[in-house]
C-alpha positions as CSV (number, residue, x, y, z in Angstrom):
1,M,68.8,-24.3,-16.0
2,K,67.9,-20.7,-15.1
3,R,71.6,-19.7,-15.1
4,F,72.0,-21.2,-18.6
5,I,69.0,-19.2,-19.9
6,Y,70.4,-16.0,-18.4
7,A,73.8,-16.7,-19.9
8,F,72.3,-17.5,-23.3
9,C,70.2,-14.3,-23.3
10,G,73.1,-12.2,-22.2
11,A,75.3,-13.7,-25.0
12,L,72.5,-13.2,-27.5
13,C,72.0,-9.5,-26.5
14,A,75.7,-8.8,-26.6
15,G,76.1,-10.6,-29.9
16,V,73.4,-8.5,-31.5
17,L,74.8,-5.3,-30.1
18,S,78.3,-6.1,-31.2
19,F,77.1,-7.0,-34.7
20,L,75.3,-3.7,-35.0
21,L,78.5,-1.9,-33.8
22,V,80.7,-3.7,-36.2
23,N,78.2,-3.1,-39.1
24,A,78.1,0.6,-38.4
25,F,81.9,0.7,-38.1
26,S,82.4,-1.1,-41.3
27,Q,80.1,1.3,-43.1
28,W,82.3,4.2,-42.0
29,Y,85.7,2.5,-42.2
30,G,85.3,0.5,-45.4
31,P,85.0,3.3,-48.0
32,R,87.7,5.5,-46.3
33,Y,90.5,3.2,-45.4
34,I,90.3,-0.2,-47.2
35,K,92.5,-0.2,-50.2
36,S,93.5,-3.9,-50.6
37,D,92.5,-7.4,-49.7
38,S,94.9,-7.4,-46.8
39,D,93.1,-4.4,-45.3
40,I,89.8,-6.3,-45.6
41,N,91.2,-9.4,-43.9
42,S,92.6,-7.5,-41.0
43,A,89.4,-5.5,-40.5
44,F,87.3,-8.7,-40.7
45,L,89.6,-10.5,-38.2
46,W,89.5,-7.7,-35.7
47,S,85.7,-7.5,-36.0
48,L,85.4,-11.3,-35.3
49,I,87.7,-11.0,-32.3
50,F,85.6,-8.1,-31.0
51,M,82.3,-10.0,-31.5
52,V,83.6,-13.2,-29.7
53,F,84.9,-11.0,-26.8
54,C,81.4,-9.4,-26.5
55,L,79.7,-12.8,-26.6
56,I,81.9,-14.1,-23.8
57,L,81.3,-11.0,-21.7
58,G,77.6,-11.1,-22.3
59,A,77.4,-14.7,-21.3
60,L,79.4,-14.0,-18.1
61,F,77.2,-11.1,-17.3
62,G,74.1,-13.1,-17.9
63,Y,75.4,-16.0,-15.8
64,R,76.2,-13.6,-12.9
65,Q,72.7,-12.0,-13.1
66,G,71.1,-15.5,-13.0
67,R,73.2,-16.4,-10.0
68,A,72.4,-13.1,-8.2
69,R,68.6,-13.5,-8.7
70,R,68.4,-16.9,-7.1
71,V,65.3,-17.1,-4.9
């Protein structure tokens, strides 16, 4: 159960950080480079892929931390 909690917390932290990064990037990228709906769709798709990748990495990191801290 402890490993699950560590994995969940790691995924949660990574998800929040990736959301903040994507939000900051969209504030910069949107007004400068988005000209059509296709541009919006591709930017949204890449941001979702990035966020899922960060969630997986955060969960793996948390799981490994929970396994390493076994007492």
